[in-house]
VOTOR-434177 format. One record per atom (N, C-alpha, C): residue in one letter; x, y negated, z negated. Coordinates in steps of 0.001 Angstrom, whole numbers, plus 500000, padded with zeros to 6 digits. Atoms other than C-alpha are relative to their C-alpha. Example, Ala and Ser with C-alpha at 12.3 -4.5 7.8 and 13.67 -1.06 7.14 Angstrom:
% VOTOR-434177
a500890501190500000 a512300504500492200 a500900498800500000 s499180501190500060 s513670501060492860 s499230498910499270 
END
This chain:
% VOTOR-434177
x498722499447500029 x604201500341463257 x500011501478500110 x499983498578499447 x605119503874464903 x500971500512499503 x498751499238500508 x607325506434463472 x500905500451500888 x499262499841498889 x608622507185466730 x499267499569500939 x501027500944499155 x607313504593469199 x500457500400501415 x499754499399498734 x607111506486472477 x499291498921500779 x500502501148498943 x604881503373473939 x500877498915500100 x499070500877499603 x607711501281473681 x500771500497501091 x499093499307498940 x609756503751475586 x499459500008501315 x500858499998498876 x606983504176478071 x500016498719500675 x500022501644499469 x606892500109478584 x501304499856500661 x498403500246499591 x610662500296479224 x500081500609501318 x499913498969498817 x610258503150481809 x498903500303500713 x501024499648499613 x606968502812482886 x499858500238501962 x499934499748498410 x607672502225486775 x500580501418500455 x499273498718499518 x610037505291487072 x499091501072499625 x500904498914500647 x607666507409484957 x498841500215501073 x501372500143499174 x604595506456487011 x500264500510501417 x499401499607498562 x606465507045490308 x500221501564499942 x499640498723500068 x607775510309489098 x498674500979499976 x501232499204500167 x604262511679488339 x499248500006501221 x500624500416498781 x602793510103491428 x500486501243501151 x499391499317499131 x605058512124493448 x499579501673499870 x500634498653500328 x604045515585491809 x498612500140500367 x501244499754499741 x600451514932492177 x499810499794501498 x499949500159498456 x600971513955495926 x500524501264500588 x499599498630499405 x602999517159496542 x499177501046499639 x500966498728500458 x600590519331494612 x500838501269499639 x499162498918500458 x603559521510493453 x500471499900498657 x500027500301501319 x602823521778489949 x500745501050499254 x499141498849500805 x604666525056489030 x501224500103500776 x498652499645499493 x608553525595489626 x500301499059501340 x499582500885499117 x608754522442491830 x501374499555500071 x498347500249500049 x611950520835493108 x500414499371498634 x499461500676501175 x612097518666490039 x500552500799499078 x499454499114501144 x612436521748487733 x501467500311500529 x498725499765499726 x615447522754489704 x501059498728499787 x499263501407500271 x616967519201489825 x500307499759498440 x499713500361501519 x616385518797486016 x501054500949499497 x499170498861500405 x618039522152485281 x501557499548500393 x498767500168499790 x621011521268487197 x500885498652499328 x499391501180500798 x621488517623485464 x500201500375498763 x499681499713501493 x620985519025482081 x501130500894499918 x498711499127500199 x623694521769482586 x501188499293500238 x498870500808499727 x626080519386483961 x500253498905498852 x499688501091501388 x625485516739480967 x500321500843498867 x499521499137501316 x625899519540478324 x501471500551500455 x498512499339499762 x628874521096480160 x500073501639500200 x499988498525499903 x627612524610480659 x499645500393501535 x500179499697498837 x626988526703483728 x498644500106500230 x501275499762499581 x623361527566483373 x499168499245499121 x501071500562500914 x620268525811482093 x498774500549500641 x501092499315499578 x617195527702482289 x498689499101499165 x500730500638500826 x614102525505481293 x498685501093499969 x501011498974500346 x610920527152479656 x498867499245499364 x501083500730500588 x607834526374478006 x499909499009498896 x499921500576501253 x608816525275474729 x501296500202499205 x498734499714500711 x611689525245472244 x499869501475499132 x499849498905500671 x610430528100470343 x500182501386501017 x499682499003499125 x610149530226473289 x501490500142500685 x498731499951499874 x613664529239474015 x500954500953499104 x499422499339501246 x614827530754470839 x499871501389500090 x500496498856500011 x612749533933471515 x500672500639501365 x499457499644498723 x614035534188475128 x501654500329499829 x498619499630500174 x617774534269473802 x500121501192499154 x499914498850500692 x617024536886471150 x499476501220500795 x500238498597499063 x615350539190473901 x501012500293500695 x499038499729499174 x618195538730475897 x500927500821499413 x499046499361500742 x620533539984473184 x499266501448499369 x500439498794500604 x618064542720472192 x499907500252498600 x500063500080501524 x617587541611468721 x498727500810499389 x501249499301500610 x615166543767466764 x500041500653498730 x499935499257501437 x614577546209463929 x501173500471499580 x498791499513500664 x617451546787461540 x500870498893500161 x498961500841499947 x619117543628462591 x499898498741499137 x500028500848500942 x619969540747460298 x500415498729500769 x499615501288499340 x619978537130461772 x499978498784498954 x499757500903501097 x621275534350459547 x499495498433500370 x500829501135499752 x618991531292459342 x500317498803498943 x500010501108501209 x619400527780457443 x498735500042499297 x501099499930500904 x617093527821454485 x499060498649500245 x500533501317499690 x616302524115455397 x499771499687501343 x500197500013498395 x614675523927458981 x498689500083500036 x501183499535499517 x611537524172460910 x499774501513499887 x500437498687499846 x609642527331460750 x500463500883500986 x500038499279498765 x609979528247464224 x501621500778499890 x498640499396500096 x614035529001463616 x500033501477499178 x500090498729500656 x613156532019461306 x498755500605500668 x501283499217499393 x609768532940462916 x500356500754501293 x499647499464498828 x611380533814466187 x500617501402499528 x499185498936500432 x613682536261464297 x498806501217499634 x500757499043500491 x610825538016462499 x499133500440501051 x501180499634498924 x608514538112465627 x500766501019500882 x499266498813499051 x611314540356467415 x500292501222499012 x499808498858500959 x611220542729464257 x501330500016499188 x498910500096501028 x614471541670462658 x499739499235498911 x500322500804501104 x614952539974459420 x501035498925499897 x499484501114500037 x615844536570458886 x500820499874498635 x499323500195501216 x618494535998456211 x500184498604499700 x500113501350500221 x618216532596454778 x501382499556499130 x498744500606500518 x621381530431453856 x499974498604499678 x500144501506500304 x621637527209452127 x500770499056500801 x499400501164499001 x622770524045453764 x500638499021499022 x499050501266500604 x625103521165452978 x499071498698499765 x500859500947500286 x623418518510450909 x500228498721500729 x499768501391499529 x624926515652452776 x499561499795501831 x500200499933498609 x624510516674456644 x498587500770500095 x501026499202499803 x621423519015456005 x500235501263500842 x499685498597499379 x623049521710458153 x500456501004499240 x499617498779500606 x624043525306457410 x501026499853499401 x498719500005500564 x626803525691454976 x500899500978500325 x499145498918499660 x629667527744456438 x500370500684498850 x499557498941501220 x630794529064452979 x498653500775499424 x500943499297500496 x627352529952451908 x499536501195501208 x500168499080498938 x626979531656455428 x500793501180499876 x499256498761500124 x629835533993454823 x499901500810498752 x500677499307501325 x628549534722451257 x498767500849500669 x501070499375499482 x625301535851452986 x500528501038500698 x499610498929499227 x627020537960455638 x500636501210499029 x499452498880501175 x629083539772452805 x499072500733499328 x500913499029500608 x626167540668450873 x499056500823500766 x500836499157499046 x624225542123453935 x500955501128500072 x499085498811499731 x627265544261454773 x500272500890498941 x499775499156500838 x627824545375451444 x498667500735499573 x501407499588500317 x623950546188450797 x500048501246501256 x500029498893498994 x624318548303454154 x498637500331500669 x501408499600499252 x620711548310455161 x499703499227501249 x500049500845498459 x620978545766458030 x501317499705500896 x498942500376499208 x623195545125460893 x500205498448500093 x499714501275499805 x624515541541460906 x500302499771501459 x499694499907498570 x624180540439464666 x499987498504500475 x500097501251499270 x623289536657465096 x500106498908498863 x500033501304500821 x623892533128463409 x499207499094500669 x500682501066499349 x621168530670464228 x500566498785499247 x499728501399500640 x622767527267463541 x499170498916500605 x500903500982499613 x620387524481463521 x500794498537500097 x499536501391499845 x621456520849464614 x498887499087499533 x501351500336500648 x619056519478462155 x500298498247500057 x500160501462499893 x618100515733462501 x500863499283500993 x499191500414498847 x620420515206465461 x501435500093499855 x498634499581500095 x623829516166464168 x500271501443500093 x499751498440499740 x625529519407465312 x500536500545498618 x499370499257501390 x626387521878462716 x501538499987500216 x498422499912499933 x630048522487461769 x500298501391500742 x499604498897499226 x630767524785464794 x501259500681499915 x498751499526500037 x634267525084464345 x500115500972498905 x500040499108500897 x633936526734461172 x498975501157499963 x500861499005499731 x631029528714462162 x500625501150500940 x499199499124498901 x632818530025465154 x500930500951499385 x498964499288500375 x635626531183463050 x499271501091499044 x500790498939500778 x632992533207460772 x499404500981500937 x500539499362498935 x631271534388463827 x501031501013500581 x498843499333499492 x634605535724465305 x500369501141498935 x499531499432501091 x635526537200461905 x499060501195499760 x501027499004500215 x632269539345461636 x499464500466501131 x500418499414498682 x631790539922465325 x498527499773500307 x501640500559499854 x628316537785465343 x500098499234501142 x500302501072498740 x626893535893468306 x499320498751499216 x500487501321500457 x625963532326467721 x498787499439500893 x501233500497499188 x622419530971468819 x499932498480499383 x500322501388500225 x622338527161468739 x498647499424499972 x501187500416499927 x619276525734467680 x500099498478500340 x499825501313499840 x619489522196469340 x498824499288500164 x501305500320499708 x615970521458469318 x499930498250499542 x500024501470500407 x616684517968467355 x501460499603500361 x498637500710499668 x620368517560468579 x500322499747501339 x499699500152498655 x620310517321472206 x500580498430499953 x499284501339499799 x622625514268473120 x500917499806498770 x498853500087500748 x624662514940470037 x501327500422500472 x499089499256499340 x628082516165470224 x501185499927498603 x498786499921500977 x631632517002468208 x501038499641500993 x498726500614499032 x634586514869469815 x499274499875501218 x500743500526498621 x633470514884473547 x499145501297500378 x500646498745499733 x631775518504473423 x498557499659499556 x501504500510500259 x628068517938473480 x499193501334499409 x500853498992500777 x625424519870471415 x499413500687501421 x500683498714499032 x623661523007473296 x501137500212500923 x499133499160499435 x627078524019474441 x500766500631498816 x499198499264501073 x628374525437471204 x499591501402499590 x500185498547500266 x626462528758471021 x500479500836501243 x500008498947498819 x626850531750473105 x498886499751500592 x501177500388499177 x623421530870474005 x499550498883499240 x500657501173500857 x622011527419472994 x498486499744500405 x501582500386499522 x618384526008473202 x499627498581499651 x500790501354500556 x616482522782472858 x498628499816500282 x501470500053499800 x613000521465472945 x499857498586500615 x500288501337499497 x611522518538474764 x498602499653499574 x501130500526500520 x608658518184472571 x500017498419499716 x499884501373500011 x607697514454472750 x500965499090499039 x499315500694500933 x609192513346469552 x501604500274499856 x498551499592499970 x612547514945470313 x500818498852500543 x499179501019499266 x615592512835471354 x499600499820501469 x500376500061498568 x614849513624475005 x498795500756499997 x501232499497500013 x611018514388474956 x499165499836501307 x500764500238498981 x608660514954477717 x498515499609499502 x501294500551500310 x604826514391477575 x499019501270499709 x500717498710500167 x603827517813476428 x500885500875499303 x498928499231500486 x605730520971475485 x500905500395501060 x499079499848499050 x608850521936477102 x501353500452499321 x498655499695500828 x612281523604476159 x500967500453501284 x498942499654499067 x615604524912477740 x500918500895499233 x498873499171500664 x618186527605477155 x501290499647500935 x498601500305499386 x621838527017477934 x501005501116499718 x498926499223500217 x624793529459478356 x501021500087501223 x499141499894498966 x627856530150480393 x499911501350500524 x499790498564499939 x627196533877480473 x498901500278501223 x500689499923498927 x625931534665483983 x499069501219499923 x500937498922500354 x624223538058482867 x498744499495499167 x501294500310500956 x622201536557480101 x499077498848500655 x500885500932499347 x621225533645482233 x499027500711500923 x500711499396498971 x619940535845485158 x498755500771499122 x500843499048500830 x618223538088482278 x498834499022499570 x501042500990500605 x616503535010480679 x499064499355500934 x500820500633499226 x615199533692483952 x499112501000500372 x500829498939499813 x613599537114484553 x498845499942498870 x500864499829501049 x612110537204481131 x498999498678499891 x500914501211500273 x610676533690481435 x498615500300501151 x501138499555499202 x608330534962484179 x499653501399500195 x500768498695500186 x606784538208482992 x501112501185500483 x499040499233499652 x610182540026483475 x500187500424501518 x500196499995498528 x610150539497487157 x501557500599500675 x498829499382499250 x612750541336489644 x500120499029501260 x499689500715498845 x613068540238493112 x498849498558500315 x501170500984500069 x609549538404493009 x498870500058498745 x500801500156501234 x606978537712490418 x498995501345500091 x500956498615500060 x604948541075491627 x500977501150499531 x498901498736500373 x608140543244490851 x500390499736498690 x499658500373501517 x608487543317487237 x500571501393499470 x499003499033500513 x611305545176485998 x500210500097498457 x500005499999501563 x610960544510482156 x498878499353499573 x501048500735500824 x608580543197479637 x500544498498499745 x499654501424500280 x608775539378479565 x498980499296499301 x500795500924500336 x606787536420478952 x499526498901500995 x500377500944499030 x604922533671480657 x500544498511499531 x499683501119500628 x607095530616479727 x500792499051501078 x499471500870498956 x607910527847482505 x499721498590499527 x500184501554500063 x608573524144482348 x499023499587501193 x500648500524498846 x605989522676484580 x500532498846500529 x499121500932499223 x606938520290487311 x499907498603499594 x500157501307500418 x605150517305485957 x500821499418498803 x499030500444501156 x607171517588482558 x501396499847500645 x498737499997499361 x610154518157484635 x500272498566500517 x500083501484499308 x609493514850486524 x499926499047498914 x500065501063501114 x609057512938483221 x501352499866499595 x498752499759500621 x612114514208481917 x501043499324500955 x499132500788498937 x613923513191485123 x499883498378499926 x500008501541500070 x612738509721484870 x500518499200498827 x499550500336501155 x613675509369481240 x501584500016499775 x498667499414500196 x617009511151481457 x501135498721500136 x498939501099499827 x619252508012482861 x499936499176498760 x500140500726501069 x617953505777480262 x500396500487498727 x499437499406500992 x618542508347477610 x501541499900499806 x498621499991500057 x622324508563478589 x500460498709499979 x499356501521499935 x622950504767479272 x499352499018498727 x500466501048501015 x621010503171476512 x499392500763498685 x500487499545501341 x619068505319473915 x500794500587499056 x498956499579500851 x621849507265472486 x500732499117499302 x499244501070500626 x623952504204471728 x499013499118498975 x500880500928500827 x620931502158470549 x499557500717498679 x500445499261501139 x619624504870468155 x501230500219498999 x498990500155500755 x622979504942466625 x500328498736499468 x500038501664500546 x622997501027466020 x499056500028499176 x501242500079501048 x619664501558464302 x500500500506498604 x499567499066501223 x621192504268462086 x501024499121499145 x499156500839500597 x624141502007461285 x499439498863499247 x500523501062500532 x622024499202460587 x499094500377498599 x500574499252501038 x619823501528458275 x501146500217498751 x499036499784500793 x622905502492456396 x500528498779499287 x499379501208500504 x624292499126456069 x498993499416498720 x500923500569500887 x620935497963454389 x499635500912498852 x500672499054500917 x619922501094452334 x501212500921499000 x498925499244500691 x623498502684451293 x500113499809498532 x499667500243501344 x623646500919447997 x498775500270499116 x501247499879500731 x620040502051446853 x499480501372500059 x500283498530499849 x619350505518448242 x501131500714500700 x498719499101499453 x621441508465449453 x499778499934501583 x499981500183498779 x621868507760453192 x500582501396500600 x499301498846499411 x622546510629455679 x501625499679500511 x498608499944499881 x626325511380456371 x500264500711501416 x499694499289499081 x627666512152459763 x501509499994500015 x498608499334500187 x631109514139459759 x500712499285500964 x498979500766498990 x634234512312461244 x499906501001501460 x499851499254498592 x634489513210464879 x498610500491500389 x501383499536499716 x630646514184464866 x499219498739500472 x500623501098499665 x628072511995466802 x498483500524500017 x501376499524500208 x624328512413466110 x499149499237501018 x501089500694498839 x621261511774468482 x498763499583499031 x500958500457500930 x619255510969465415 x498570500256500395 x500998499784499964 x616317512787465783 x498880499415498833 x500587500663501188 x615208511600462354 x501080499333499168 x499224500663500974 x616624509290459800 x499508500379498637 x500653499192501442 x616262511183456346 x501002499490498999 x499351500580501340 x617187509517453046 x499535500920499061 x500309499407501323 x617391511137449729 x499538499065498784 x500095500667501031 x615788509948446527 x500378500480498949 x499294499336501064 x616761510673443092 x499155501344499554 x500747498900500386 x613756512923442304 x498692500101500814 x501231499951499204 x610260513837443630 x499023499082499887 x500948501263500198 x608265511271442008 x500396499026500731 x499405501415499492 x610494508594443107 x499624500126501710 x500200499778498677 x610265510115446682 x498256499883500419 x501381500160499585 x606458510521446711 x499398498450499736 x500341501472500387 x605965506854444937 x500492499182501146 x499758500537499101 x608122505629447743 x499125500042501599 x500771499724499023 x605943507319450501 x498846499428499966 x501307500801500217 x602778505870449004 x500169498512500215 x499764501502499912 x604277502333448789 x500186499652501494 x499694500241498801 x605429502582452252 x498622500029500918 x501226499717499542 x601914503851453407 x499143498594499759 x500532501243500284 x600487500950451756 x500033498753500736 x499485501308499246 x602348498614453618 x500296500145501248 x500415499754498579 x601571500143456975 x501422500491500513 x498741499416499626 x605063501913457285 x499904501706499947 x500307498410500081 x604740505670458369 x501211500375499344 x498907499347500312 x607038508136456955 x499689501730499711 x500324498346499780 x607423512085457156 x500960500544498915 x499065499306500810 x608781514611454718 x500342501413500838 x499300498696499331 x611004517183456659 x501148500662499101 x501227499289500015 x610684519621455067 x499685500222498236 x500359499778501360 x608604519988451945 x500071501574499179 x499892498580500621 x609003523928451436 x501034500782500680 x499055499268499647 x612151525898451779 x499526501037500991 x500191498678499252 x612135528879454462 x499692501307499093 x499983498774501062 x612535531414451629 x498859500049499199 x501080500042500820 x609634530119449861 x498579500150501113 x501263499981498851 x607098530437453093 x499439501407499818 x500923498518500258 x604406533073452419 x500311501019501145 x499768498799498974 x605227534581455776 x501202500716499703 x498733499338500302 x608543535509454445 x500046500507498643 x500206499666501424 x607196536612451088 x500798501336499664 x499288498589499985 x608587540365451855 x501307500029499911 x498479500108500015 x612022539267452150 x500599499542498779 x499564500059501365 x613972539691448928 x500944498634500106 x499246501381499973 x615529536098447965 x500011499564498595 x499700500376501354 x616640534419444798 x500317498461500088 x499740501515499886 x616314530583444276 x501299499529499659 x498656500381500517 x619800530456442674 x500708500047501315 x499038500054498764 x621247531023446123 x499575498574500830 x500462501117499288 x619620527705447474 x499665498750499440 x500094501098500742 x620231524931445198 x499737498566500887 x500103501067499217 x620586522246447823 x498737499889500914 x501144499981499353 x617796523393449834 x498671499472499121 x500774500115500884 x615608523307446987 x499721498364499673 x499969501390500462 x616580519906445932 x499493498918501189 x500533500713498954 x616092518548449355 x498625499831500132 x501559499894499788 x612634519752449645 x499374498782499121 x500751500823500764 x611919517477446738 x500475498426500048 x499328501371500016 x613884514491447482 x500287499149501309 x499629500772498372 x614073513747451376 x498830499334500315 x501021500860499355 x611933511179453146 x500747499577501377 x499666500481498611 x612236510565456834 x499166498475500361 x500590501235499766 x611908506744457872 x499682499936501547 x500265500155498814 x610755505475461208 x501251500019500852 x498750500034499247 x613515505963463929 x499845500315501389 x500001499800498758 x613963505449467448 x500954499004500750 x499048500858499167 x616046503602470265 x499584498741500116 x500481501199499475 x613702500724470801 x499660499186498726 x500458500796501295 x613244499483466990 x501093498710500027 x499373501367499972 x613986495752466558 x500593499881498503 x499431500130501309 x616185494547463813 x499222499471498957 x500669500247501013 x613392492935461935 x499191500949499496 x500588499047500625 x611584496065461774 x500672500839498995 x499008499167500978 x614643497911460341 x499926499103498627 x499696500495501122 x614881495110457807 x498613500026499152 x501196499946500927 x611172495195456900 x499740501379499425 x500024498484500835 x611424499024456179 x501166500022498853 x499065500063501218 x614684498515454156 x499459499209498837 x500495500938501319 x613014495775451904 x499002500686499524 x500914499132500816 x610154498030451322 x500411500954499251 x499279499021500767 x612457500709450275 x500453499602498644 x499481500766501037 x614106498324448104 x498828499598498844 x501088500592500824 x610958496928446591 x499323501113499221 x500654498903500527 x609749500455445712 x500756500438498967 x499212499209501011 x612752502086444256 x500793498955499117 x499504501020501042 x614667498819442746 x501242500761499178 x499034499425500638 x617518501128441591 x501181500455500836 x498688499644499100 x620967502319442811 x500192501479499748 x499712498597499760 x621661505898443777 x501285500220500359 x498822499723499473 x625139506938444153 x500250501096501297 x499922499254498873 x626134508185447484 x500814501022499739 
END
């Protein structure tokens, strides 16, 4: 059993993927080929924004956004405490200070209430200038951008949407990667729309920022790659990865998003009377990068993971350590009392196998194993 079965996906799309790769090999246009331009156009249209700029990976995408906004020393950037390290790493790498914020216990996304409290603390302290909110669409569900946008307007902050796990999700009919002033995603293989290596993209409606980010992607180029008008980086999506994504994209839209939501519904039906299952808010739609349950305590979680392993069922813990607990951020002042939800989640969450090509019998096998290990009822 695979945690996210990319082999099953490849088998379903083998003809299209092989043809797409062969075309790149035959044309020998491995960097900035026509497939890159076509992919950017299709992704921008799908998301509903003017500009899509592809790049080397999701971390670079976040960095490019912060560079375009000239975020640096003396700036405060608000980041959820329960997320992958890159969401805070990019802030510190630019010389700014990540201010960690507790998350909602049911959606795992940044808490708007705790966000406003953190902003007020920073403003009262007066040492840093609040500049940006990084909202992460964790495990596939968009953050609560309507509430976050109100807070951003109130305190004159920019929103950077980290949609690395959320591509394909939406609120109403508005799609993930369109909620930020700048939004980003990742095409890491295990993401909802993944390539066969590293890849990322930046989305925005702002013409100036889009032009600046295109320059920053290629060593700060001006009219050509030998005319360097600013310091940038080398971060391009190669043509082979663009070709793979183009081959995958139609099936992603027509089948995979609906299918993975059906898998989530089946999980919920089978598990909701035993463990805490993830909640999707009314009017929200998740792309289900992960299916993450909560157990009653760390021992039950660890016992379940061991039981699943013994029965050939993979699982993962996303994430075992809060951002404010990471050694790399040890110099940033923080207090555990500000992060009760994050600290509990780090000890109780477990992600189960999840992908659009899961068979009903596989879901039932996993659910039966969860019941066999826990055998108790946890109130949702």
